MIMIVEX-339527 format. One record per atom (N, C-alpha, C): x, y, z; residue in one letter. Coordinates in steps of 0.2 Angstrom, whole numbers, padded with zeros to 4 digits, always signed. Example, Ala and Ser with C-alpha at 12.3 -4.5 7.8 and 13.67 -1.06 7.14 Angstrom:
# MIMIVEX-339527
+0066-0028+0039A
+0062-0022+0039A
+0066-0016+0039A
+0064-0011+0035S
+0068-0005+0036S
+0064+0000+0039S
# end
This chain:
# MIMIVEX-339527
-0073-0158-0096M
-0079-0154-0094M
-0077-0147-0095M
-0081-0143-0099S
-0080-0137-0101S
-0081-0132-0095S
-0077-0127-0095Q
-0078-0122-0089Q
-0083-0117-0092Q
-0087-0114-0087P
-0092-0109-0089P
-0088-0102-0091P
-0092-0099-0095K
-0089-0092-0098K
-0088-0088-0092K
-0082-0084-0092T
-0080-0079-0087T
-0081-0072-0090T
-0083-0068-0086L
-0083-0061-0088L
-0076-0058-0089L
-0076-0052-0093I
-0069-0049-0094I
-0067-0047-0087I
-0071-0044-0083A
-0069-0042-0076A
-0066-0048-0072A
-0069-0054-0073E
-0066-0060-0070E
-0059-0062-0072E
-0059-0062-0079D
-0052-0063-0082D
-0047-0058-0079D
-0049-0052-0079L
-0045-0046-0077L
-0042-0048-0069L
-0047-0050-0065L
-0046-0051-0058L
-0041-0057-0058L
-0042-0062-0062L
-0037-0068-0061L
-0030-0066-0063L
-0029-0061-0068L
-0023-0059-0071L
-0019-0055-0065L
-0023-0051-0061L
-0020-0047-0057L
-0019-0050-0050L
-0022-0056-0049M
-0021-0059-0042M
-0015-0063-0042M
-0012-0062-0036D
-0006-0067-0035D
-0008-0074-0033D
-0007-0079-0037D
-0010-0085-0037D
-0008-0088-0030D
-0002-0087-0027Q
-0001-0090-0021Q
-0003-0086-0015Q
-0002-0080-0015K
-0003-0075-0009K
-0011-0074-0009K
-0014-0074-0015G
-0021-0073-0015G
-0023-0066-0014G
-0019-0061-0016R
-0020-0054-0015R
-0020-0051-0022R
-0023-0045-0022L
-0024-0042-0029L
-0019-0036-0030L
-0016-0036-0035A
-0012-0030-0037A
-0016-0025-0040A
-0014-0018-0039A
-0018-0013-0042A
-0025-0012-0037A
-0024-0014-0031S
-0030-0014-0027S
-0033-0007-0025S
-0028-0002-0026S
-0030+0005-0024S
-0035+0008-0029S
-0035+0006-0035Y
-0040+0008-0040Y
-0044+0002-0043Y
-0045-0003-0039A
-0049-0009-0041A
-0056-0007-0043A
-0059-0002-0039R
-0066+0000-0041R
-0067+0002-0048R
-0064+0008-0050P
-0065+0010-0057P
-0063+0005-0062P
-0058+0001-0060L
-0055-0004-0065L
-0060-0009-0067L
-0063-0012-0062F
-0068-0017-0063F
-0075-0014-0065F
-0076-0008-0063G
-0082-0005-0066G
-0081-0004-0073G
-0075-0002-0075G
-0074-0001-0082G
-0074-0007-0086G
-0072-0013-0083A
-0073-0019-0086A
-0080-0021-0088A
-0084-0020-0083L
-0091-0021-0084L
-0094-0017-0089L
-0092-0010-0089L
-0095-0006-0095L
-0093-0008-0102L
-0086-0010-0102V
-0084-0013-0108V
-0087-0019-0111V
-0089-0024-0106E
-0093-0030-0108E
-0100-0028-0110E
-0103-0023-0107L
-0109-0021-0109L
-0109-0018-0117L
-0104-0015-0118A
-0103-0012-0125A
-0102-0017-0130A
-0098-0022-0128L
-0097-0028-0133L
-0103-0032-0134L
-0108-0032-0129D
-0114-0035-0130D
-0119-0030-0133D
-0117-0024-0135E
-0121-0019-0138E
-0127-0017-0134E
-0125-0017-0127A
-0131-0015-0122A
-0130-0008-0121A
-0124-0004-0122V
-0123+0003-0121V
-0120+0006-0126V
-0120+0013-0127E
-0117+0016-0132E
-0115+0023-0129E
-0110+0026-0132V
-0107+0032-0130V
-0109+0038-0135V
-0112+0043-0133E
-0114+0048-0137E
-0108+0052-0140E
-0109+0056-0145E
-0104+0060-0148E
-0103+0066-0143E
-0096+0068-0142K
-0095+0074-0138K
-0097+0080-0141K
-0101+0084-0138R
-0103+0090-0141R
-0098+0096-0140R
-0094+0096-0135S
-0089+0101-0135S
-0083+0098-0131S
-0077+0101-0131V
-0071+0099-0127V
-0072+0100-0120V
-0077+0104-0118W
-0078+0105-0111W
-0083+0100-0107W
-0086+0096-0111Q
-0092+0092-0109Q
-0090+0084-0110Q
-0090+0080-0105A
-0088+0073-0106A
-0094+0070-0110A
-0092+0065-0114A
-0097+0061-0118A
-0101+0057-0113A
-0108+0056-0114K
-0112+0052-0110K
-0113+0045-0112K
-0114+0041-0108V
-0115+0034-0109V
-0123+0032-0108V
-0126+0029-0113H
-0133+0028-0113H
-0134+0020-0114H
-0139+0018-0110A
-0141+0011-0111A
-0145+0010-0117A
-0144+0005-0121R
-0148+0003-0126R
-0154-0002-0124R
-0160+0000-0126Q
-0166-0004-0124Q
-0167-0010-0129Q
-0170-0015-0126G
-0172-0021-0130G
-0166-0026-0130G
-0161-0025-0126V
-0155-0030-0126V
-0156-0035-0121V
-0156-0041-0123T
-0157-0047-0118T
-0151-0051-0117T
-0146-0051-0121G
-0140-0055-0120G
-0136-0053-0114G
-0135-0046-0113A
-0131-0044-0108A
-0134-0045-0101A
-0141-0045-0101T
-0144-0045-0094T
-0145-0053-0092T
-0142-0057-0095A
-0143-0064-0093A
-0138-0066-0087A
-0133-0062-0086D
-0128-0062-0081D
-0131-0057-0075D
-0132-0059-0069P
-0134-0055-0064P
-0130-0049-0063P
-0123-0050-0063L
-0119-0044-0062L
-0119-0039-0068L
-0120-0041-0074L
-0121-0037-0080L
-0128-0034-0080L
-0133-0038-0078S
-0139-0035-0077S
-0140-0029-0072S
-0137-0030-0067H
-0136-0024-0062H
-0133-0018-0065H
-0127-0020-0068A
-0123-0014-0071A
-0127-0011-0077A
-0131-0014-0081W
-0135-0011-0086W
-0140-0007-0083W
-0143-0009-0078A
-0149-0006-0074A
-0146+0001-0072A
-0140+0001-0069T
-0137+0007-0067T
-0136+0012-0073T
-0133+0010-0078V
-0132+0014-0084V
-0139+0016-0087V
-0144+0012-0086A
-0151+0014-0089A
-0155+0019-0085A
-0152+0021-0078E
-0155+0026-0074E
-0156+0033-0077E
-0150+0035-0080K
-0149+0041-0084K
-0143+0041-0087K
-0142+0045-0093P
-0135+0046-0096P
-0130+0049-0091P
-0124+0046-0091R
-0119+0048-0086R
-0112+0048-0090R
-0107+0051-0087S
-0101+0051-0090S
-0098+0044-0088S
-0093+0042-0092A
-0089+0035-0091A
-0086+0036-0084A
-0083+0042-0083Q
-0079+0042-0076Q
-0084+0041-0070Q
-0090+0044-0071D
-0095+0043-0066D
-0097+0036-0065D
-0098+0033-0071L
-0101+0026-0071L
-0096+0021-0069L
-0089+0021-0071V
-0085+0016-0069V
-0084+0016-0061V
-0085+0021-0058N
-0085+0021-0050N
-0092+0018-0048N
-0097+0020-0051R
-0104+0017-0048R
-0104+0010-0050R
-0102+0008-0056L
-0102+0001-0057L
-0097-0004-0054L
-0092-0001-0051G
-0087-0005-0048G
-0088-0006-0041G
-0093-0002-0038K
-0093-0003-0031K
-0095-0010-0028K
-0091-0013-0024G
-0092-0020-0022G
-0091-0025-0027G
-0088-0023-0033V
-0088-0029-0038V
-0082-0033-0037V
-0076-0031-0034R
-0071-0035-0033R
-0073-0041-0029R
-0076-0040-0023E
-0078-0045-0019E
-0083-0050-0022E
-0088-0047-0026E
-0093-0051-0029E
-0089-0056-0034E
-0084-0053-0038L
-0080-0057-0043L
-0077-0063-0039L
-0074-0061-0033Q
-0070-0066-0030Q
-0075-0072-0027Q
-0081-0070-0025H
-0085-0075-0022H
-0088-0079-0028H
-0089-0076-0034R
-0091-0080-0040R
-0086-0085-0042R
-0079-0083-0042L
-0074-0088-0044L
-0073-0093-0039L
-0074-0092-0033V
-0074-0097-0028V
-0079-0102-0029V
-0085-0100-0030A
-0091-0104-0032A
-0089-0109-0038A
-0085-0107-0042R
-0083-0111-0048R
-0077-0115-0047R
-0074-0114-0041G
-0068-0118-0040G
-0062-0115-0043G
-0062-0109-0045I
-0056-0106-0048I
-0052-0103-0043I
-0055-0100-0038L
-0051-0097-0032L
-0053-0101-0026L
-0049-0100-0021E
-0051-0103-0014E
-0051-0097-0009E
-0056-0097-0005R
-0056-0092+0001R
-0053-0094+0007R
-0048-0091+0010R
-0044-0093+0016R
-0045-0087+0021R
-0047-0089+0027E
-0047-0084+0032E
-0041-0085+0037E
-0037-0080+0037T
-0031-0080+0041T
-0031-0074+0046T
-0026-0074+0050K
-0025-0068+0055K
-0018-0066+0054K
-0017-0059+0054I
-0010-0056+0053I
-0008-0055+0060I
-0002-0057+0061L
+0001-0057+0068L
-0003-0061+0073L
-0007-0066+0071G
-0011-0069+0075G
-0017-0066+0078G
-0018-0059+0076L
-0023-0055+0079L
-0028-0053+0074L
-0026-0050+0069F
-0030-0046+0064F
-0033-0051+0058F
-0040-0051+0058P
-0042-0056+0053P
-0041-0053+0046P
-0039-0058+0041S
-0037-0056+0034S
-0040-0062+0030S
-0043-0060+0024T
-0045-0065+0019T
-0041-0064+0013T
-0039-0070+0011T
-0035-0071+0005T
-0039-0075+0000T
-0037-0075-0007W
-0040-0078-0012W
-0035-0082-0017W
-0032-0087-0014P
-0027-0090-0019P
-0030-0094-0024P
-0026-0096-0029A
-0029-0099-0035A
-0030-0107-0033A
-0036-0109-0035A
-0037-0116-0034A
-0037-0120-0041A
-0038-0117-0046D
-0038-0120-0053D
-0036-0115-0058D
-0030-0116-0061L
-0026-0111-0065L
-0028-0112-0072L
-0032-0116-0074R
-0034-0117-0081R
-0036-0111-0085R
-0041-0108-0082R
-0044-0102-0085R
-0039-0096-0086R
-0035-0095-0080E
-0030-0090-0081E
-0025-0091-0086E
-0023-0097-0086Q
-0017-0099-0091Q
-0020-0099-0098Q
-0026-0100-0099Q
-0029-0099-0106Q
-0029-0092-0108Q
-0031-0087-0103V
-0031-0080-0105V
-0024-0078-0106V
-0020-0080-0102R
-0013-0077-0103R
-0010-0080-0109R
-0012-0086-0112Q
-0009-0088-0118Q
-0012-0084-0124Q
-0019-0082-0123Q
-0022-0077-0128Q
-0018-0071-0128Q
-0016-0068-0123L
-0013-0062-0122L
-0006-0062-0125L
-0003-0068-0124Q
+0004-0069-0126Q
+0004-0070-0134Q
-0001-0073-0137D
-0002-0073-0144D
-0002-0067-0147D
-0006-0062-0144C
-0007-0055-0147C
-0001-0051-0146C
+0001-0050-0139L
+0006-0045-0137L
+0013-0047-0139L
+0015-0053-0139V
+0021-0056-0140V
+0022-0059-0147V
+0018-0064-0149T
+0018-0067-0155T
+0016-0063-0161T
+0011-0058-0160G
+0009-0054-0165G
+0002-0056-0168G
-0001-0061-0166L
-0008-0063-0169L
-0013-0057-0167L
-0018-0057-0172S
-0023-0052-0171S
-0028-0055-0166S
-0030-0050-0161P
-0035-0052-0156P
-0042-0052-0158P
-0046-0056-0155D
-0053-0056-0155D
-0055-0050-0151D
-0061-0047-0152P
-0064-0041-0149P
-0063-0042-0141P
-0065-0047-0138R
-0065-0048-0131R
-0057-0048-0128R
-0053-0051-0132T
-0046-0051-0130T
-0043-0044-0131T
-0045-0040-0136A
-0043-0033-0137A
-0045-0029-0132A
-0051-0030-0129A
-0054-0026-0124A
-0050-0027-0118A
-0049-0033-0116L
-0045-0035-0110L
-0038-0031-0110L
-0035-0031-0116I
-0028-0028-0117I
-0029-0021-0116I
-0034-0018-0119A
-0035-0011-0118A
-0036-0009-0110A
-0039-0013-0106L
-0040-0012-0099L
-0033-0012-0096L
-0030-0018-0097L
-0023-0018-0094L
-0018-0013-0096L
-0019-0010-0102S
-0015-0005-0105S
-0017+0002-0101S
-0023+0002-0099S
-0025+0009-0095S
-0022+0009-0088S
-0020+0003-0085I
-0016+0003-0079I
-0009+0002-0080I
-0006+0002-0086D
+0001+0001-0087D
+0003-0006-0085D
-0001-0011-0086H
+0000-0018-0084H
+0001-0023-0089H
+0000-0022-0095A
-0001-0027-0101A
+0006-0030-0101A
+0012-0027-0100H
+0018-0030-0101H
+0020-0035-0095H
+0016-0034-0090K
+0017-0038-0084K
+0013-0045-0084K
+0009-0046-0088V
+0005-0052-0088V
+0007-0057-0094V
+0012-0056-0097V
+0015-0060-0102V
+0022-0062-0102V
+0025-0067-0105D
+0032-0068-0105D
+0034-0065-0111D
+0037-0059-0111R
+0039-0055-0117R
+0045-0057-0121R
+0048-0062-0118G
+0054-0065-0122G
+0059-0060-0124G
+0061-0059-0130A
+0066-0054-0132A
+0063-0047-0133A
+0057-0046-0132L
+0054-0040-0132L
+0055-0036-0126L
+0056-0029-0127S
+0057-0025-0121S
+0050-0023-0118S
+0050-0020-0112N
+0043-0018-0109N
+0040-0013-0114N
+0044-0008-0116G
+0042-0003-0121G
+0038-0006-0127G
+0041-0011-0130Q
+0038-0014-0136Q
+0031-0017-0134Q
+0031-0021-0129V
+0025-0024-0127V
+0019-0019-0126V
+0021-0013-0122K
+0017-0008-0121K
+0014-0005-0127K
+0019-0004-0132K
+0017-0001-0138K
+0012-0005-0142K
+0013-0012-0142R
+0009-0016-0145R
+0002-0016-0142R
+0002-0016-0135A
-0005-0015-0131A
-0008-0009-0133A
-0005-0003-0134K
-0008+0003-0135K
-0011+0003-0142K
-0007+0000-0147A
-0009-0001-0154A
-0016-0005-0154A
-0016-0010-0151I
-0022-0015-0151I
-0028-0011-0148I
-0027-0007-0142A
-0032-0004-0139A
-0035+0002-0144A
-0031+0005-0148E
-0033+0010-0152E
-0035+0007-0159E
-0034+0001-0160G
-0035-0002-0167G
-0043-0003-0169G
-0044-0005-0175A
-0051-0005-0178A
-0053-0013-0177A
-0053-0015-0170W
-0055-0022-0169W
-0062-0023-0167W
-0066-0018-0167A
-0073-0018-0165A
-0077-0013-0168A
-0083-0013-0168A
-0087-0007-0170A
-0086-0001-0167A
-0087+0005-0170K
-0085+0011-0167K
-0088+0012-0160K
-0094+0010-0159A
-0098+0011-0153A
-0094+0007-0147A
-0092+0002-0149V
-0088-0002-0144V
-0081+0001-0142V
-0078+0003-0147R
-0071+0007-0146R
-0072+0013-0143R
-0078+0017-0144D
-0079+0023-0140D
-0080+0021-0133D
-0084+0016-0131A
-0085+0014-0124A
-0078+0012-0121A
-0074+0008-0125V
-0068+0006-0122V
-0063+0012-0121V
-0063+0017-0125A
-0059+0023-0125A
-0061+0027-0119A
-0068+0028-0118A
-0071+0032-0112A
-0069+0028-0106A
-0069+0022-0105S
-0068+0018-0099S
-0060+0019-0098S
-0056+0018-0103Q
-0049+0019-0102Q
-0047+0026-0099Q
-0050+0031-0102A
-0049+0038-0099A
-0051+0038-0092A
-0057+0035-0090A
-0059+0036-0083A
-0055+0032-0079A
-0052+0026-0081I
-0048+0022-0076I
-0041+0025-0076I
-0039+0028-0081T
-0032+0032-0081T
-0032+0037-0076T
-0038+0041-0076A
-0039+0047-0072A
-0039+0044-0064A
-0042+0039-0063A
-0042+0036-0056A
-0035+0034-0054A
-0032+0031-0059V
-0025+0029-0057V
-0020+0035-0055V
-0021+0040-0059M
-0017+0046-0058M
-0019+0049-0051M
-0025+0049-0050A
-0028+0052-0043A
-0025+0048-0038A
-0025+0041-0038S
-0023+0037-0033S
-0015+0038-0032S
-0012+0038-0038T
-0004+0039-0037T
-0002+0046-0034T
-0006+0051-0036T
-0005+0058-0033T
-0006+0058-0025T
-0012+0054-0024A
-0014+0054-0016A
-0008+0050-0012A
-0006+0045-0015A
-0001+0041-0012A
+0006+0045-0011A
+0007+0048-0016A
+0013+0052-0016A
+0013+0058-0011A
+0007+0061-0011A
+0006+0066-0006A
+0006+0064+0001A
+0003+0058+0002G
+0003+0054+0009G
+0010+0053+0011G
+0014+0051+0007G
+0021+0049+0008G
+0026+0055+0009G
+0024+0061+0007S
+0028+0067+0008S
+0029+0070+0015S
# end
């Protein structure tokens, strides 16, 4: 029995979740990360496009393309497209808007498909806590193999896999989701960066991916800075 198609955001979540503990790595910047994943998926479906920058002082705006039906078949993507369609916005603005509440929605969707399991526990027997351990590893293993083929073996990625690698690269995580074998962390990171910047899709898609990467990277840096300031 074939599994239903997962979104890039769902595949990203599976890669970043601890299968046993049911907790998410990179949770401090999950909102822009998953918002960026939705934006990238819309770009792959040719539902959005990024305008050319008019100056170095102004961020490029993202526009919704009209008359697109494929992307709106999924309710999560449909809602994301409607947000983009409200008015042109920068990618940095959009990834935060699109990512609001998305992690929880993705987790619920994956539970409904039997891929994750929802567990209610209490920390120290007092404080309620929800975890989302893996229930079916097949999809995650399939995605990891695709990444392994591209980042370690050296095969050329399809556009969807390349987009996923670009998102992982933006949070410096690509080398953590594969068995790098004889390769160093630096070599895997370099391959991920080369794939992210390569000509694997139409320019409109690559522009959207690059804009999303920049927005996510900015959020990661802000989160890291805030954490450092809080610990000083």
